[in-house]
Z-matrix of the N, CA and C atoms (Angstrom, degrees):
N
C 1 1.447
C 2 1.545 1 107.79
N 3 1.335 2 118.50 1 132.06
C 4 1.508 3 121.98 2 -179.35
C 5 1.495 4 113.10 3 -112.04
N 6 1.246 5 116.66 4 137.48
C 7 1.445 6 121.24 5 179.54
C 8 1.521 7 112.14 6 -64.42
N 9 1.307 8 123.40 7 138.03
C 10 1.432 9 123.16 8 175.73
C 11 1.556 10 104.73 9 -72.68
N 12 1.365 11 114.08 10 127.34
C 13 1.495 12 119.78 11 179.35
C 14 1.479 13 107.68 12 -116.81
N 15 1.424 14 110.88 13 124.98
C 16 1.493 15 115.45 14 -179.25
C 17 1.550 16 109.61 15 -111.35
N 18 1.257 17 118.76 16 -17.91
C 19 1.480 18 123.85 17 -177.47
C 20 1.580 19 105.52 18 -68.60
N 21 1.323 20 115.63 19 151.15
C 22 1.505 21 119.11 20 169.32
C 23 1.489 22 111.14 21 -72.20
N 24 1.324 23 116.52 22 99.89
C 25 1.493 24 122.84 23 -169.89
C 26 1.570 25 108.74 24 -62.34
N 27 1.356 26 117.48 25 -42.25
C 28 1.459 27 116.37 26 -177.30
C 29 1.485 28 108.58 27 -65.87
N 30 1.262 29 119.28 28 -45.17
C 31 1.517 30 120.56 29 -179.79
C 32 1.568 31 108.65 30 -61.55
N 33 1.316 32 116.63 31 -41.90
C 34 1.456 33 119.50 32 178.62
C 35 1.536 34 111.53 33 -58.59
N 36 1.395 35 116.33 34 -48.79
C 37 1.421 36 119.06 35 178.58
C 38 1.565 37 114.58 36 -59.60
N 39 1.344 38 113.68 37 -37.19
C 40 1.403 39 119.40 38 177.79
C 41 1.526 40 114.84 39 -64.95
N 42 1.358 41 112.84 40 -39.16
C 43 1.507 42 117.32 41 178.89
C 44 1.478 43 113.41 42 -71.55
N 45 1.397 44 115.04 43 -36.36
C 46 1.450 45 122.89 44 177.15
C 47 1.528 46 109.63 45 -62.35
N 48 1.318 47 114.23 46 -46.25
C 49 1.473 48 118.44 47 178.94
C 50 1.485 49 112.42 48 -62.22
N 51 1.301 50 115.65 49 -41.79
C 52 1.482 51 121.68 50 177.69
C 53 1.546 52 109.22 51 -60.21
N 54 1.258 53 118.53 52 -47.57
C 55 1.486 54 124.62 53 -177.24
C 56 1.593 55 108.10 54 -58.39
N 57 1.326 56 113.48 55 -52.09
C 58 1.451 57 113.84 56 -173.74
C 59 1.489 58 115.66 57 -83.33
N 60 1.360 59 115.50 58 -10.29
C 61 1.484 60 118.49 59 168.06
C 62 1.533 61 106.99 60 -71.04
N 63 1.375 62 115.42 61 -37.75
C 64 1.467 63 117.83 62 174.96
C 65 1.509 64 113.41 63 -67.16
N 66 1.295 65 118.34 64 -32.12
C 67 1.454 66 123.64 65 178.60
C 68 1.526 67 107.59 66 -61.88
N 69 1.407 68 114.03 67 -42.83
C 70 1.469 69 120.08 68 -172.39
C 71 1.546 70 113.80 69 -80.54
N 72 1.433 71 114.98 70 -28.69
C 73 1.404 72 119.65 71 -175.57
C 74 1.590 73 111.96 72 -99.50
N 75 1.300 74 117.40 73 -19.65
C 76 1.457 75 123.23 74 178.82
C 77 1.526 76 111.14 75 -130.52
N 78 1.267 77 121.14 76 55.88
C 79 1.436 78 123.51 77 -170.67
C 80 1.544 79 114.45 78 -61.24
N 81 1.371 80 116.61 79 -28.86
C 82 1.437 81 118.18 80 177.85
C 83 1.529 82 117.65 81 -74.29
N 84 1.308 83 112.68 82 -6.05
C 85 1.487 84 119.70 83 -179.85
C 86 1.517 85 111.93 84 -71.66
N 87 1.335 86 121.80 85 149.20
C 88 1.381 87 125.29 86 178.40
C 89 1.600 88 109.68 87 -78.44
N 90 1.284 89 116.67 88 121.39
C 91 1.506 90 119.59 89 175.65
C 92 1.585 91 107.29 90 -108.83
N 93 1.292 92 115.08 91 168.50
C 94 1.425 93 122.80 92 178.36
C 95 1.520 94 110.61 93 -70.00
N 96 1.344 95 116.53 94 -19.87
C 97 1.442 96 120.91 95 177.71
C 98 1.461 97 108.11 96 -117.69
N 99 1.407 98 118.65 97 149.80
C 100 1.423 99 124.39 98 -178.25
C 101 1.591 100 113.38 99 -66.02
N 102 1.366 101 115.92 100 144.59
C 103 1.456 102 121.82 101 -179.85
C 104 1.459 103 110.58 102 -140.69
N 105 1.340 104 120.51 103 165.22
C 106 1.415 105 128.94 104 169.03
C 107 1.543 106 116.80 105 96.08
N 108 1.349 107 111.49 106 178.72
C 109 1.444 108 118.24 107 -177.00
C 110 1.510 109 115.04 108 -60.06
N 111 1.316 110 116.63 109 -45.54
C 112 1.462 111 118.28 110 179.61
C 113 1.548 112 111.87 111 -56.11
N 114 1.283 113 116.04 112 -38.89
C 115 1.473 114 123.07 113 176.60
C 116 1.486 115 112.40 114 -59.05
N 117 1.407 116 114.19 115 -52.99
C 118 1.392 117 120.57 116 175.32
C 119 1.569 118 114.72 117 -55.37
N 120 1.281 119 117.79 118 -42.82
C 121 1.464 120 123.30 119 179.39
C 122 1.572 121 107.65 120 -65.74
N 123 1.377 122 116.63 121 -37.40
C 124 1.497 123 118.13 122 -179.53
C 125 1.486 124 110.07 123 -68.91
N 126 1.350 125 120.48 124 -23.88
C 127 1.456 126 123.91 125 178.45
C 128 1.463 127 110.78 126 -84.52
N 129 1.294 128 118.53 127 -4.69
C 130 1.426 129 120.07 128 176.93
C 131 1.485 130 118.82 129 84.58
N 132 1.375 131 114.36 130 29.63
C 133 1.468 132 121.24 131 -176.33
C 134 1.460 133 110.92 132 -61.12
N 135 1.231 134 120.41 133 145.36
C 136 1.505 135 124.74 134 -174.68
C 137 1.563 136 115.07 135 -62.65
N 138 1.233 137 115.69 136 131.19
C 139 1.434 138 122.46 137 173.97
C 140 1.551 139 110.49 138 -108.29
N 141 1.250 140 125.36 139 146.48
C 142 1.486 141 127.43 140 8.67
C 143 1.551 142 114.91 141 -82.97
N 144 1.353 143 116.41 142 -1.82
C 145 1.466 144 119.38 143 -173.63
C 146 1.484 145 116.50 144 -54.93
N 147 1.430 146 113.64 145 -43.95
C 148 1.443 147 117.99 146 -178.78
C 149 1.612 148 110.77 147 -66.96
N 150 1.380 149 114.06 148 -34.32
C 151 1.454 150 116.03 149 -176.82
C 152 1.576 151 109.80 150 -66.56
N 153 1.297 152 115.91 151 -25.29
C 154 1.531 153 120.89 152 -177.96
C 155 1.584 154 110.79 153 -77.44
N 156 1.279 155 118.22 154 -19.55
C 157 1.412 156 121.42 155 -173.47
C 158 1.533 157 109.04 156 -77.03
N 159 1.365 158 121.03 157 126.88
C 160 1.412 159 121.24 158 -174.20
C 161 1.494 160 112.47 159 -60.61
N 162 1.405 161 112.52 160 154.59
C 163 1.506 162 116.85 161 -179.14
C 164 1.529 163 112.00 162 -63.29
N 165 1.281 164 118.77 163 -33.30
C 166 1.482 165 123.36 164 178.86
C 167 1.483 166 112.49 165 -53.27
N 168 1.383 167 117.91 166 -31.39
C 169 1.376 168 123.75 167 175.84
C 170 1.593 169 113.65 168 -85.90
N 171 1.325 170 113.64 169 -54.15
C 172 1.494 171 118.61 170 -174.76
C 173 1.551 172 112.41 171 -64.80
N 174 1.351 173 115.60 172 -25.91
C 175 1.417 174 116.01 173 176.96
C 176 1.461 175 113.40 174 -59.95
N 177 1.399 176 116.54 175 -30.15
C 178 1.491 177 122.24 176 179.42
C 179 1.499 178 112.82 177 -95.11
N 180 1.314 179 117.92 178 11.45
C 181 1.550 180 120.59 179 178.16
C 182 1.509 181 106.85 180 -65.20
N 183 1.365 182 114.43 181 127.14
C 184 1.487 183 121.27 182 176.86
C 185 1.489 184 112.23 183 -133.66
N 186 1.357 185 119.28 184 34.88
C 187 1.376 186 120.51 185 179.05
C 188 1.553 187 112.98 186 -71.30
N 189 1.345 188 114.86 187 171.98
C 190 1.503 189 119.47 188 -179.53
C 191 1.538 190 113.41 189 -109.87
N 192 1.385 191 116.52 190 -15.09
C 193 1.441 192 118.78 191 -179.72
C 194 1.498 193 105.17 192 -169.08
N 195 1.387 194 118.31 193 -166.99
C 196 1.473 195 120.11 194 -166.09
C 197 1.580 196 104.11 195 -118.36
N 198 1.354 197 118.03 196 102.93
C 199 1.458 198 121.46 197 179.38
C 200 1.548 199 112.21 198 -68.07
N 201 1.341 200 118.46 199 -19.76
C 202 1.509 201 120.10 200 -179.05
C 203 1.469 202 110.21 201 -75.02
N 204 1.316 203 118.36 202 -17.79
C 205 1.550 204 119.51 203 178.67
C 206 1.553 205 107.60 204 -69.28
N 207 1.330 206 120.68 205 -14.54
C 208 1.451 207 122.25 206 -175.71
C 209 1.592 208 112.27 207 -83.88
N 210 1.261 209 118.36 208 -11.92
C 211 1.472 210 117.33 209 177.92
C 212 1.520 211 107.07 210 159.80
N 213 1.406 212 115.42 211 159.99
C 214 1.422 213 122.98 212 -173.02
C 215 1.589 214 110.43 213 -78.39
N 216 1.288 215 111.26 214 147.04
C 217 1.559 216 119.20 215 164.67
C 218 1.495 217 107.71 216 -101.80
N 219 1.364 218 114.83 217 118.50
C 220 1.452 219 118.48 218 -174.51
C 221 1.493 220 109.63 219 -101.14
N 222 1.372 221 110.37 220 161.55
C 223 1.440 222 119.66 221 -177.84
C 224 1.469 223 111.34 222 -59.76
N 225 1.416 224 116.80 223 131.73
C 226 1.452 225 122.63 224 177.13
C 227 1.544 226 111.47 225 95.25
N 228 1.382 227 119.63 226 -9.54
C 229 1.374 228 116.82 227 179.19
C 230 1.589 229 115.53 228 -72.97
N 231 1.340 230 110.73 229 158.36
C 232 1.516 231 115.97 230 172.04
C 233 1.474 232 107.09 231 -102.24
N 234 1.355 233 117.76 232 126.68
C 235 1.443 234 125.95 233 -175.55
C 236 1.566 235 111.73 234 -122.28
N 237 1.279 236 115.82 235 135.32
C 238 1.419 237 120.83 236 178.44
C 239 1.588 238 107.61 237 -114.83
N 240 1.302 239 115.81 238 124.22
C 241 1.473 240 122.88 239 177.10
C 242 1.492 241 110.55 240 -103.18
N 243 1.305 242 119.50 241 103.03
C 244 1.487 243 125.83 242 179.04
C 245 1.534 244 111.71 243 -76.89
N 246 1.375 245 117.51 244 113.71
C 247 1.438 246 118.20 245 -175.39
C 248 1.510 247 110.21 246 73.68
N 249 1.325 248 116.95 247 51.11
C 250 1.499 249 121.54 248 -175.25
C 251 1.536 250 114.90 249 -64.99
N 252 1.295 251 119.38 250 -14.71
C 253 1.458 252 119.77 251 -177.64
C 254 1.442 253 116.55 252 54.90
N 255 1.300 254 114.94 253 -137.61
C 256 1.499 255 118.14 254 179.65
C 257 1.562 256 114.23 255 -78.43
N 258 1.281 257 114.55 256 -6.56
C 259 1.475 258 119.21 257 165.22
C 260 1.480 259 120.26 258 111.80
N 261 1.384 260 118.86 259 8.91
C 262 1.465 261 120.55 260 -176.23
C 263 1.496 262 109.39 261 -55.41
N 264 1.361 263 122.87 262 -59.66
C 265 1.387 264 125.85 263 179.80
C 266 1.558 265 111.13 264 -59.14
N 267 1.269 266 117.92 265 -46.16
C 268 1.470 267 125.76 266 -178.16
C 269 1.587 268 106.75 267 -55.16
N 270 1.239 269 121.51 268 -47.11
C 271 1.526 270 124.32 269 -171.44
C 272 1.532 271 107.98 270 -79.51
N 273 1.241 272 117.25 271 -26.89
C 274 1.506 273 121.24 272 174.54
C 275 1.537 274 106.84 273 -71.50
N 276 1.284 275 117.56 274 -47.26
C 277 1.527 276 124.05 275 177.53
C 278 1.524 277 108.42 276 -60.46
N 279 1.315 278 119.67 277 -40.16
C 280 1.454 279 122.98 278 -176.94
C 281 1.514 280 110.03 279 -69.03
N 282 1.290 281 119.33 280 -33.89
C 283 1.474 282 122.17 281 172.41
C 284 1.531 283 111.28 282 -64.65
N 285 1.255 284 114.21 283 -46.20
C 286 1.496 285 118.65 284 -179.29
C 287 1.518 286 116.00 285 -65.71
N 288 1.364 287 115.47 286 -39.37
C 289 1.480 288 123.75 287 -179.59
C 290 1.485 289 109.17 288 -71.76
N 291 1.291 290 118.19 289 -32.68
C 292 1.474 291 120.92 290 174.03
C 293 1.596 292 111.44 291 79.24
N 294 1.295 293 115.70 292 -178.60
C 295 1.462 294 119.11 293 -173.14
C 296 1.446 295 114.70 294 -66.96
N 297 1.381 296 116.11 295 -22.53
C 298 1.470 297 121.63 296 177.88
C 299 1.559 298 110.42 297 -81.39
N 300 1.311 299 114.95 298 -21.10
C 301 1.450 300 118.88 299 179.76
C 302 1.518 301 115.14 300 -83.99
N 303 1.318 302 117.85 301 177.07
C 304 1.438 303 125.63 302 -177.99
C 305 1.463 304 109.99 303 -139.73
N 306 1.304 305 119.47 304 126.60
C 307 1.457 306 121.97 305 174.88
C 308 1.459 307 114.80 306 -123.95
N 309 1.349 308 117.12 307 122.97
C 310 1.407 309 124.17 308 -173.48
C 311 1.573 310 109.58 309 -110.15
N 312 1.305 311 114.75 310 125.91
C 313 1.403 312 119.82 311 176.11
C 314 1.562 313 114.28 312 -106.75
N 315 1.272 314 117.87 313 135.98
C 316 1.495 315 119.77 314 -179.46
C 317 1.516 316 104.22 315 -128.73
N 318 1.359 317 112.88 316 130.54
C 319 1.525 318 118.05 317 176.42
C 320 1.574 319 104.04 318 -155.70
N 321 1.306 320 113.42 319 159.18
C 322 1.481 321 122.59 320 179.26
C 323 1.519 322 113.89 321 -99.35
N 324 1.352 323 116.19 322 -2.74
C 325 1.438 324 121.42 323 -173.93
C 326 1.516 325 111.93 324 -103.74
N 327 1.282 326 118.89 325 111.26
C 328 1.515 327 122.70 326 -173.97
C 329 1.535 328 109.15 327 -54.15
N 330 1.327 329 113.91 328 -54.26
C 331 1.469 330 118.05 329 -171.66
C 332 1.538 331 113.85 330 -60.85
N 333 1.340 332 111.81 331 -33.64
C 334 1.530 333 115.10 332 176.62
C 335 1.506 334 109.69 333 -70.84
N 336 1.264 335 120.16 334 -36.72
C 337 1.471 336 125.22 335 177.43
C 338 1.560 337 108.13 336 -64.16
N 339 1.322 338 118.90 337 -43.78
C 340 1.468 339 126.56 338 177.41
C 341 1.552 340 108.57 339 -53.96
N 342 1.367 341 115.70 340 -51.85
C 343 1.483 342 118.87 341 177.30
C 344 1.520 343 111.02 342 -59.92
N 345 1.187 344 121.32 343 -45.80
C 346 1.484 345 125.01 344 -176.39
C 347 1.552 346 108.20 345 -60.91
N 348 1.351 347 117.09 346 -47.51
C 349 1.481 348 123.18 347 176.08
C 350 1.460 349 112.35 348 -58.08
N 351 1.331 350 119.31 349 -47.88
C 352 1.445 351 121.98 350 179.87
C 353 1.474 352 114.76 351 -64.87
N 354 1.307 353 115.99 352 -34.80
C 355 1.501 354 121.83 353 176.22
C 356 1.511 355 112.25 354 -69.18
N 357 1.303 356 115.14 355 -42.38
C 358 1.493 357 119.95 356 178.23
C 359 1.585 358 107.52 357 -60.28
N 360 1.263 359 116.27 358 -43.20
C 361 1.471 360 118.81 359 179.42
C 362 1.531 361 113.93 360 -65.07
N 363 1.343 362 112.17 361 -38.85
C 364 1.502 363 117.00 362 179.17
C 365 1.535 364 110.55 363 -66.82
N 366 1.335 365 117.23 364 -34.84
C 367 1.425 366 122.98 365 178.43
C 368 1.579 367 116.15 366 -81.60
N 369 1.338 368 112.95 367 -5.27
C 370 1.478 369 120.21 368 -178.55
C 371 1.576 370 110.09 369 67.20
N 372 1.256 371 117.20 370 31.27
C 373 1.535 372 124.12 371 -179.43
C 374 1.472 373 105.95 372 -87.37
N 375 1.290 374 116.53 373 127.96
C 376 1.451 375 121.65 374 -176.55
C 377 1.475 376 112.91 375 -119.53
N 378 1.411 377 116.42 376 -6.61
C 379 1.503 378 118.87 377 -176.21
C 380 1.493 379 113.32 378 -96.33
N 381 1.363 380 116.64 379 24.84
C 382 1.484 381 122.06 380 -178.19
C 383 1.513 382 108.99 381 -112.87
N 384 1.340 383 116.06 382 138.79
C 385 1.491 384 119.34 383 166.51
C 386 1.511 385 107.95 384 -130.40
N 387 1.346 386 116.82 385 142.68
C 388 1.428 387 124.88 386 -176.37
C 389 1.614 388 113.90 387 -117.35
N 390 1.256 389 113.39 388 140.57
C 391 1.445 390 117.29 389 -179.30
C 392 1.520 391 109.35 390 -130.97
N 393 1.352 392 115.42 391 130.04
C 394 1.542 393 114.46 392 167.98
C 395 1.410 394 109.98 393 -84.69
N 396 1.343 395 116.31 394 111.95
C 397 1.469 396 118.07 395 -171.87
C 398 1.577 397 109.13 396 -165.58
N 399 1.314 398 116.81 397 160.12
C 400 1.410 399 118.46 398 172.13
C 401 1.522 400 110.22 399 -84.86
N 402 1.373 401 113.45 400 149.11
C 403 1.536 402 117.23 401 -175.75
C 404 1.531 403 107.61 402 -74.25
N 405 1.369 404 117.92 403 -10.92
C 406 1.481 405 117.53 404 179.31
C 407 1.587 406 111.09 405 -80.59
N 408 1.342 407 113.91 406 -4.55
C 409 1.461 408 115.61 407 -179.88
C 410 1.517 409 108.11 408 -148.01
N 411 1.251 410 117.37 409 85.64
C 412 1.446 411 121.09 410 -169.49
C 413 1.522 412 113.29 411 -82.85
N 414 1.315 413 115.39 412 138.25
C 415 1.443 414 118.13 413 -179.73
C 416 1.466 415 115.59 414 -88.38
N 417 1.336 416 114.17 415 55.27
C 418 1.506 417 121.62 416 -175.92
C 419 1.534 418 108.54 417 -134.82
N 420 1.304 419 114.21 418 154.25
C 421 1.466 420 122.65 419 -175.16
C 422 1.617 421 106.66 420 -76.78
N 423 1.200 422 117.12 421 158.91
C 424 1.482 423 124.74 422 175.24
C 425 1.519 424 107.32 423 -57.86
N 426 1.300 425 117.06 424 144.11
C 427 1.491 426 126.51 425 170.17
C 428 1.514 427 109.17 426 46.31
N 429 1.372 428 115.50 427 50.36
C 430 1.498 429 117.65 428 -179.72
C 431 1.487 430 115.96 429 -116.02
N 432 1.378 431 117.27 430 4.31
C 433 1.446 432 122.67 431 -170.29
C 434 1.588 433 108.88 432 -126.76
N 435 1.315 434 113.91 433 136.49
C 436 1.501 435 118.64 434 175.98
C 437 1.539 436 111.68 435 -86.83
N 438 1.342 437 116.40 436 -38.51
C 439 1.486 438 120.25 437 -179.97
C 440 1.534 439 111.59 438 -138.31
N 441 1.313 440 112.40 439 131.87
C 442 1.486 441 114.59 440 171.32
C 443 1.556 442 106.87 441 -108.83
N 444 1.382 443 113.20 442 128.45
C 445 1.477 444 118.64 443 175.09
C 446 1.512 445 107.10 444 -113.64
N 447 1.398 446 112.04 445 152.18
C 448 1.523 447 115.79 446 176.36
C 449 1.521 448 106.59 447 -158.85
N 450 1.303 449 114.63 448 141.20
C 451 1.522 450 117.06 449 -172.41
C 452 1.544 451 106.73 450 -137.36
N 453 1.355 452 115.53 451 102.76
C 454 1.413 453 122.11 452 173.77
C 455 1.565 454 117.23 453 66.85
N 456 1.369 455 111.58 454 35.42
C 457 1.456 456 118.48 455 -170.87
C 458 1.558 457 109.83 456 -120.08
N 459 1.237 458 115.42 457 -48.03
C 460 1.522 459 121.22 458 -173.82
C 461 1.485 460 108.61 459 -59.63
N 462 1.297 461 117.89 460 -32.74
C 463 1.519 462 120.17 461 -179.61
C 464 1.505 463 111.44 462 -62.53
N 465 1.346 464 115.60 463 -25.02
C 466 1.548 465 121.13 464 179.20
C 467 1.473 466 114.54 465 -79.00
N 468 1.364 467 121.37 466 -6.95
C 469 1.388 468 124.82 467 -175.50
C 470 1.565 469 107.12 468 -100.44
N 471 1.318 470 115.89 469 126.92
C 472 1.515 471 119.84 470 179.42
C 473 1.528 472 112.45 471 -63.83
N 474 1.274 473 120.12 472 -44.85
C 475 1.513 474 122.40 473 -176.82
C 476 1.484 475 106.78 474 -101.46
N 477 1.305 476 117.19 475 84.23
C 478 1.444 477 121.14 476 177.23
C 479 1.492 478 120.02 477 -63.14
N 480 1.366 479 112.94 478 -29.88
C 481 1.525 480 119.15 479 177.01
C 482 1.549 481 111.73 480 -63.48
N 483 1.279 482 117.03 481 -29.55
C 484 1.511 483 118.52 482 175.75
C 485 1.504 484 111.79 483 -67.15
N 486 1.376 485 113.65 484 -39.96
C 487 1.509 486 120.64 485 178.39
C 488 1.519 487 110.92 486 -63.33
N 489 1.372 488 113.59 487 -48.04
C 490 1.482 489 117.31 488 -177.91
C 491 1.563 490 109.92 489 -68.65
N 492 1.284 491 120.05 490 -31.88
C 493 1.510 492 123.25 491 171.96
C 494 1.551 493 107.93 492 -57.25
N 495 1.356 494 115.73 493 -48.40
C 496 1.472 495 118.18 494 -175.60
C 497 1.513 496 108.61 495 -69.30
N 498 1.288 497 120.61 496 -35.76
C 499 1.485 498 122.86 497 175.78
C 500 1.527 499 110.36 498 -59.65
N 501 1.353 500 113.10 499 -48.05
C 502 1.460 501 120.20 500 179.77
C 503 1.581 502 110.96 501 -58.63
N 504 1.345 503 113.51 502 -38.21
C 505 1.487 504 117.62 503 -178.71
C 506 1.462 505 112.55 504 -70.41
N 507 1.274 506 122.65 505 -41.52
C 508 1.490 507 123.18 506 -176.90
C 509 1.547 508 115.45 507 -85.17
N 510 1.353 509 119.84 508 -14.92
C 511 1.434 510 122.45 509 -178.98
C 512 1.507 511 107.99 510 -77.81
N 513 1.308 512 114.60 511 137.54
C 514 1.475 513 119.44 512 169.24
C 515 1.480 514 111.65 513 -71.09
N 516 1.378 515 119.15 514 156.52
C 517 1.410 516 120.28 515 173.51
C 518 1.567 517 112.53 516 -55.67
N 519 1.304 518 116.23 517 126.90
C 520 1.429 519 120.73 518 -175.53
C 521 1.559 520 116.74 519 87.88
N 522 1.381 521 109.52 520 -0.25
C 523 1.512 522 116.75 521 178.75
C 524 1.532 523 111.57 522 -66.72
N 525 1.317 524 116.83 523 169.70
C 526 1.414 525 121.51 524 -177.08
C 527 1.546 526 112.45 525 -122.38
N 528 1.329 527 115.61 526 146.50
C 529 1.461 528 120.44 527 167.44
C 530 1.496 529 110.32 528 -114.14
N 531 1.410 530 117.21 529 123.64
C 532 1.430 531 123.42 530 -174.57
C 533 1.575 532 105.14 531 -118.46
N 534 1.272 533 117.67 532 97.23
C 535 1.492 534 122.50 533 -172.29
C 536 1.617 535 109.39 534 -110.88
N 537 1.269 536 116.52 535 136.27
C 538 1.418 537 126.01 536 169.45
C 539 1.513 538 106.04 537 -119.32
N 540 1.383 539 118.67 538 116.47
C 541 1.510 540 115.01 539 -175.32
C 542 1.533 541 106.28 540 -160.12
N 543 1.228 542 111.67 541 174.22
C 544 1.444 543 127.39 542 179.36
C 545 1.553 544 111.55 543 -81.20
N 546 1.304 545 120.33 544 123.35
C 547 1.433 546 122.07 545 178.00
C 548 1.508 547 109.19 546 -125.82
N 549 1.354 548 111.67 547 131.85
C 550 1.498 549 118.68 548 -179.68
C 551 1.542 550 107.94 549 -106.76
N 552 1.298 551 116.71 550 126.12
C 553 1.560 552 119.40 551 -173.39
C 554 1.500 553 112.96 552 -94.21
N 555 1.328 554 115.74 553 3.72
C 556 1.529 555 117.15 554 173.96
C 557 1.541 556 109.43 555 -123.16
N 558 1.265 557 117.47 556 154.74
C 559 1.424 558 122.79 557 178.42
C 560 1.548 559 112.19 558 -60.57
N 561 1.272 560 117.81 559 130.05
C 562 1.478 561 123.25 560 178.87
C 563 1.499 562 106.78 561 -85.06
N 564 1.329 563 119.08 562 135.07
C 565 1.467 564 121.04 563 178.89
C 566 1.578 565 110.07 564 -69.35
N 567 1.341 566 112.82 565 156.86
C 568 1.468 567 117.51 566 177.77
C 569 1.454 568 113.84 567 -62.34
N 570 1.321 569 118.87 568 -33.21
C 571 1.438 570 122.39 569 175.30
C 572 1.503 571 112.28 570 -62.96
N 573 1.352 572 117.11 571 -46.25
C 574 1.415 573 122.67 572 179.98
C 575 1.542 574 111.89 573 -65.97
N 576 1.298 575 118.62 574 -35.78
C 577 1.424 576 122.29 575 177.56
C 578 1.496 577 113.60 576 -62.67
N 579 1.285 578 115.61 577 -26.53
C 580 1.476 579 123.46 578 -179.35
C 581 1.498 580 116.04 579 -88.93
N 582 1.349 581 115.61 580 -5.65
C 583 1.425 582 121.90 581 -176.72
C 584 1.591 583 112.00 582 -87.78
N 585 1.215 584 118.43 583 109.36
C 586 1.502 585 124.56 584 -174.89
C 587 1.504 586 106.34 585 -60.03
N 588 1.269 587 120.94 586 -42.67
C 589 1.542 588 123.41 587 -175.94
C 590 1.420 589 109.69 588 -59.00
N 591 1.375 590 123.28 589 -37.71
C 592 1.462 591 123.11 590 -178.01
C 593 1.560 592 110.90 591 -77.75
N 594 1.340 593 118.63 592 -22.55
C 595 1.530 594 122.76 593 174.21
C 596 1.562 595 106.43 594 -69.48
N 597 1.263 596 115.78 595 -43.77
C 598 1.503 597 120.72 596 -163.53
C 599 1.479 598 113.91 597 -88.79
N 600 1.380 599 121.24 598 -18.58
C 601 1.360 600 120.19 599 -174.03
C 602 1.484 601 117.42 600 -154.65
């Protein structure tokens, strides 16, 4: 079953990419949503892993909650980070999974991926791979992932069923989904669903 989508999806993606490019290139700027290391610490992000992540990445952190509070990532696991951004969650997961593990980050924003790549290099982390892609079409094999994490990203996708179908496809039997996201408990009006500004900020 596919969700009926009325918003202009291409325009929405363009505006989301513009917003998160600004988060990665102007992290000190005030956004409508909280960002940065102090925010990650307030959310209870795991230490000392967070402390090891370079400021160039954590300054662009824009998550909504702490997906690591939902369960441990063990050594040797394969982890997929949907909408990895500048890489805060990705690089924490990479530390937890260790050299025997594999952590895959997917994001559609080039500047965010550049930050994640640079920080992985600075940390000497070699178990990370990054893909510029939509989370509705994951560049991974079926049943290849132990844990999928995502933080404040699925809510930005109009057709969420497609995303969850992809998650189901790539997760191994017994795998886990650890999502931190925005949830609205009341029906959103058709007019509001079509407003790009409400989607992006």
